[in-house]
C-alpha positions as CSV (number, residue, x, y, z in Angstrom):
1,M,-8.6,-35.9,11.6
2,A,-8.7,-32.1,11.7
3,V,-6.3,-29.3,11.9
4,I,-7.2,-26.6,14.4
5,N,-5.4,-23.4,13.4
6,F,-5.0,-20.6,15.8
7,G,-4.1,-18.0,13.3
8,S,-4.2,-14.5,12.1
9,I,-6.7,-13.0,9.7
10,N,-5.2,-9.9,7.9
11,V,-6.2,-7.4,5.3
12,D,-3.3,-7.3,2.9
13,H,-2.6,-4.0,1.1
14,V,-0.4,-5.0,-1.8
15,Y,1.7,-2.5,-3.8
16,Q,3.7,-3.4,-7.0
17,V,6.9,-1.4,-6.9
18,D,10.1,-1.1,-8.9
19,H,12.2,-1.5,-5.8
20,F,11.7,-1.5,-2.1
21,V,11.2,2.1,-0.7
22,Q,14.3,3.6,0.8
23,P,14.4,6.0,3.9
24,G,13.2,9.4,2.9
25,E,11.9,8.2,-0.5
26,T,8.4,8.6,-1.9
27,L,7.8,5.8,-4.3
28,A,4.8,5.4,-6.7
29,S,3.4,2.0,-7.1
30,S,2.1,0.6,-10.4
31,D,-0.7,-1.5,-8.9
32,Y,-2.6,-1.9,-5.6
33,Q,-4.8,-4.7,-4.3
34,R,-6.7,-5.2,-1.0
35,L,-6.7,-8.9,-0.2
36,L,-7.3,-11.5,2.4
37,G,-4.0,-12.4,4.0
38,G,-2.3,-13.3,7.3
39,K,-0.2,-16.3,7.9
40,G,-3.0,-18.0,9.7
41,A,-5.6,-17.5,7.1
42,N,-3.2,-18.4,4.3
43,Q,-2.2,-21.6,6.0
44,S,-5.8,-22.6,6.6
45,I,-6.6,-22.1,3.0
46,A,-3.6,-24.1,2.0
47,L,-4.7,-26.9,4.3
48,A,-8.3,-26.9,2.9
49,R,-7.1,-26.8,-0.7
50,A,-4.8,-29.8,0.1
51,G,-7.9,-31.7,1.3
52,S,-7.8,-31.3,5.1
53,E,-10.6,-30.6,7.5
54,V,-9.7,-27.3,9.0
55,W,-11.0,-25.3,12.0
56,H,-9.8,-21.7,12.1
57,V,-9.7,-19.8,15.4
58,G,-9.2,-16.1,15.1
59,K,-10.7,-12.5,15.2
60,V,-11.5,-9.9,12.6
61,N,-13.1,-6.5,12.6
62,E,-16.8,-6.4,12.0
63,A,-16.3,-4.3,8.8
64,D,-14.1,-7.1,7.4
65,A,-16.6,-9.9,8.0
66,T,-16.5,-10.6,4.3
67,F,-13.1,-12.1,4.8
68,K,-14.6,-14.6,7.2
69,Q,-17.1,-15.5,4.5
70,T,-14.2,-16.1,2.1
71,L,-12.7,-18.6,4.5
72,I,-16.1,-20.4,4.8
73,R,-16.3,-20.6,1.0
74,E,-12.9,-22.4,1.2
75,N,-14.6,-25.1,3.3
76,I,-13.0,-23.9,6.5
77,N,-15.0,-24.3,9.6
78,C,-15.2,-20.7,11.1
79,K,-17.3,-21.5,14.2
80,H,-14.4,-20.0,16.3
81,V,-13.8,-16.9,14.1
82,S,-15.5,-14.0,15.9
83,C,-15.9,-10.3,15.0
84,T,-14.7,-7.4,17.1
85,E,-14.7,-3.6,17.0
86,T,-10.9,-3.6,17.1
87,A,-9.2,-2.9,13.7
88,S,-8.4,-6.0,11.8
89,G,-4.7,-7.1,11.6
90,H,-3.3,-5.8,8.3
91,A,-0.1,-5.8,6.3
92,I,1.6,-3.3,3.9
93,I,3.2,-5.4,1.3
94,Q,5.7,-4.2,-1.4
95,V,6.3,-6.6,-4.3
96,T,9.1,-6.0,-6.7
97,P,9.3,-7.3,-10.4
98,S,11.5,-10.2,-9.3
99,G,8.8,-11.4,-6.9
100,E,10.5,-10.4,-3.7
101,N,8.4,-8.8,-1.0
102,A,8.8,-6.6,2.1
103,I,6.1,-6.5,4.7
104,V,5.0,-4.1,7.5
105,L,2.6,-5.9,9.9
106,F,0.0,-4.5,12.4
107,G,-1.6,-7.1,14.7
108,G,-4.9,-5.5,15.6
109,A,-7.7,-7.9,16.3
110,N,-5.4,-10.9,16.0
111,H,-4.0,-9.9,19.5
112,E,-7.5,-10.3,21.2
113,L,-7.4,-14.1,21.3
114,T,-8.0,-15.1,25.0
115,S,-7.4,-18.1,27.1
116,K,-11.2,-18.7,27.1
117,D,-11.3,-18.6,23.3
118,I,-8.6,-21.2,23.2
119,M,-10.2,-23.5,25.7
120,Y,-13.5,-23.3,23.9
121,A,-12.0,-24.1,20.5
122,L,-10.1,-27.1,21.9
123,D,-13.1,-28.4,23.8
124,A,-14.2,-30.8,21.0
125,A,-10.8,-31.7,19.7
126,K,-10.2,-35.4,19.1
127,S,-7.0,-37.2,20.0
128,S,-6.1,-37.5,16.3
129,D,-6.3,-33.8,15.6
130,W,-3.4,-31.4,15.1
131,V,-3.0,-27.9,16.4
132,L,-1.2,-25.4,14.2
133,T,-0.2,-21.8,15.3
134,Q,2.1,-19.1,14.1
135,N,3.5,-15.9,15.9
136,E,0.8,-13.4,14.7
137,T,-1.8,-13.8,17.5
138,S,-2.0,-13.5,21.2
139,G,-2.1,-16.5,23.6
140,I,0.4,-18.7,21.8
141,D,1.7,-20.0,25.1
142,Q,-1.7,-21.0,26.1
143,V,-2.4,-22.7,22.8
144,L,0.8,-24.8,23.1
145,L,0.1,-25.7,26.8
146,Q,-3.6,-26.4,26.4
147,A,-3.1,-28.5,23.3
148,K,-0.4,-30.6,24.8
149,E,-2.5,-31.1,28.0
150,K,-5.2,-32.6,25.7
151,G,-2.6,-34.9,24.1
152,L,-2.8,-33.2,20.6
153,K,0.0,-33.0,18.2
154,V,1.3,-29.4,17.8
155,A,2.9,-27.7,14.8
156,F,4.4,-24.2,15.3
157,N,5.6,-21.8,12.8
158,P,7.4,-18.9,14.6
159,A,6.7,-16.2,12.1
160,P,7.4,-13.4,12.3
161,M,10.3,-14.3,14.6
162,T,10.5,-12.3,17.8
163,E,12.4,-12.7,21.1
164,S,9.3,-14.0,22.8
165,V,9.5,-17.2,20.7
166,K,12.6,-18.2,22.8
167,H,10.5,-18.1,26.0
168,L,7.6,-20.3,24.8
169,P,7.1,-23.8,26.2
170,H,9.1,-25.6,23.5
171,H,8.4,-29.0,25.1
172,C,4.8,-28.8,23.8
173,I,5.9,-28.5,20.1
174,D,6.0,-31.7,18.1
175,L,6.8,-30.1,14.7
176,L,8.7,-26.8,14.3
177,I,8.7,-25.2,10.8
178,V,11.2,-22.4,10.2
179,N,12.8,-20.6,7.3
180,E,16.6,-19.9,7.2
181,V,16.3,-16.6,8.9
182,E,14.2,-17.9,11.8
183,A,16.4,-20.9,12.1
184,E,19.5,-18.6,12.4
185,E,17.8,-16.5,15.0
186,I,16.7,-19.3,17.2
187,S,20.0,-21.2,17.0
188,G,22.4,-18.3,16.9
189,H,24.2,-19.9,13.9
190,E,24.4,-19.1,10.2
191,N,25.9,-22.4,8.9
192,L,23.2,-25.0,8.1
193,D,25.2,-27.9,9.6
194,K,25.7,-25.9,12.8
195,I,21.9,-25.0,12.9
196,E,21.1,-28.8,12.4
197,A,23.4,-29.7,15.3
198,Y,21.8,-27.1,17.5
199,F,18.3,-28.4,16.9
200,R,19.4,-31.9,17.4
201,Q,20.9,-31.0,20.8
202,E,18.3,-28.5,22.0
203,W,15.1,-29.8,20.4
204,P,15.3,-33.6,20.6
205,H,11.6,-33.9,21.3
206,A,10.5,-32.3,18.0
207,E,10.8,-32.8,14.3
208,V,12.2,-29.7,12.6
209,L,11.5,-28.4,9.1
210,I,14.0,-25.8,7.7
211,T,12.8,-24.2,4.5
212,L,15.7,-23.0,2.4
213,G,14.1,-21.0,-0.4
214,K,15.4,-22.0,-3.8
215,A,17.6,-24.7,-2.2
216,G,14.5,-26.6,-1.1
217,V,13.9,-27.9,2.5
218,R,15.7,-30.0,5.1
219,M,13.8,-32.1,7.7
220,L,15.4,-33.3,10.9
221,K,13.5,-36.5,11.9
222,K,14.9,-38.4,14.9
223,D,18.3,-39.6,13.6
224,K,17.5,-38.9,9.9
225,T,18.1,-35.8,7.8
226,I,15.9,-35.6,4.7
227,D,16.7,-33.1,2.0
228,V,14.3,-32.2,-0.8
229,P,15.3,-29.8,-3.6
230,A,13.0,-27.0,-4.7
231,F,11.3,-27.1,-8.1
232,E,12.6,-24.5,-10.6
233,V,9.9,-22.1,-11.7
234,T,9.7,-18.4,-12.7
235,A,8.8,-16.5,-9.6
236,V,6.2,-13.7,-9.8
237,D,5.3,-13.2,-6.1
238,T,6.7,-15.1,-3.1
239,T,4.2,-13.6,-0.6
240,A,2.4,-16.9,0.4
241,A,5.1,-19.5,-0.6
242,G,5.9,-20.5,3.0
243,D,2.3,-20.6,4.1
244,T,1.5,-22.8,1.1
245,F,4.4,-25.1,1.9
246,I,3.3,-25.4,5.5
247,G,-0.4,-26.1,4.7
248,Y,0.4,-28.7,2.1
249,F,3.0,-30.4,4.2
250,L,0.9,-30.7,7.3
251,S,-2.1,-31.8,5.4
252,A,-0.2,-34.7,4.0
253,Y,1.9,-35.5,7.1
254,A,-1.1,-35.4,9.4
255,D,-2.8,-37.8,7.1
256,H,0.1,-40.3,7.6
257,S,2.0,-39.7,4.3
258,D,5.7,-40.5,4.6
259,S,8.0,-37.5,5.1
260,K,9.6,-37.5,1.7
261,S,6.2,-37.6,-0.1
262,A,4.8,-34.9,2.1
263,L,7.9,-32.7,1.5
264,L,7.6,-33.2,-2.3
265,K,4.0,-32.3,-2.4
266,A,4.6,-29.2,-0.3
267,C,7.6,-28.1,-2.5
268,A,5.4,-28.5,-5.5
269,A,2.5,-26.4,-4.0
270,S,5.0,-23.7,-3.0
271,A,6.5,-23.7,-6.5
272,L,3.1,-23.1,-8.0
273,A,2.2,-20.4,-5.5
274,V,5.1,-18.2,-6.5
275,T,4.1,-18.2,-10.2
276,K,1.0,-16.2,-9.3
277,A,0.5,-12.7,-7.7
278,G,-1.0,-12.2,-4.3
279,A,-1.3,-14.3,-1.2
280,A,-4.4,-16.5,-0.6
281,Q,-5.4,-16.4,-4.3
282,S,-2.0,-17.8,-5.3
283,I,-2.4,-21.1,-3.3
284,P,-3.0,-24.0,-5.8
285,T,-5.6,-26.7,-5.5
286,K,-4.6,-30.3,-4.9
287,E,-5.5,-31.1,-8.5
288,E,-3.1,-28.5,-9.8
289,V,-0.4,-29.9,-7.4
290,S,-1.0,-33.4,-8.6
291,R,-0.7,-32.4,-12.3
292,F,2.4,-30.4,-11.6
293,L,4.1,-33.4,-9.9
294,A,3.0,-35.7,-12.7
295,K,4.7,-33.4,-15.3
296,R,7.9,-33.1,-13.2
297,S,8.3,-36.7,-12.2
């Protein structure tokens, strides 16, 4: 079983700041790093570190080909990662002392994924494989449609949330993974119980995961609601917490772990991620997650 991830590859420009910059303000940063990022790349790394076979599909500028090599060193199959002359996707990330972040995103090469690229990447997919995608690349509708046509399970993380998400072929999605803000924007409700009622009414074909930050996660699975609390840790940087959660959950779930066990493992991985600075480099190994769970059991 493999996870085929149609995902972004970004260059993250990370600035440590006292507070988020205000309109008209010039703010000095105390530290700067240039790192591999993008929700797609982060989720692929989390999947690989959790033990899954991962195929990443994406595009990056020729000058940033070293980031492709970074993915390969993480045991990610990059046969379908191609280089282009277009500027790589990148993000300007502010991180405050409390670990909160604010991000400005530029899509760049991530928006050059074509229907032909998608078809080629799915050509050798097996019926047991999963497809994962986010909202940082082009061709998302084609990913969903072509994956479903081949009978593959599809997980979708609509981040960053845009109006276009509402017009995608939702019937192709088997697992929807959203945070509180995304859930509110899709459902039009702020109350969690009303959000749940909306998804049960409008998305009966899919299982839905709603991550709730420090409150944990809620999973809507057929007629069951599964709540798992978050682990208490001291946060340093929350940049890749959600991506870590998604990678670890899908790795366990696609490998037939029961829902509660997969959620616990994902919550543990996410908790460990926020205790370190940065995005990809903060994602823990499966051994670190196992030790963390053993101590917290």
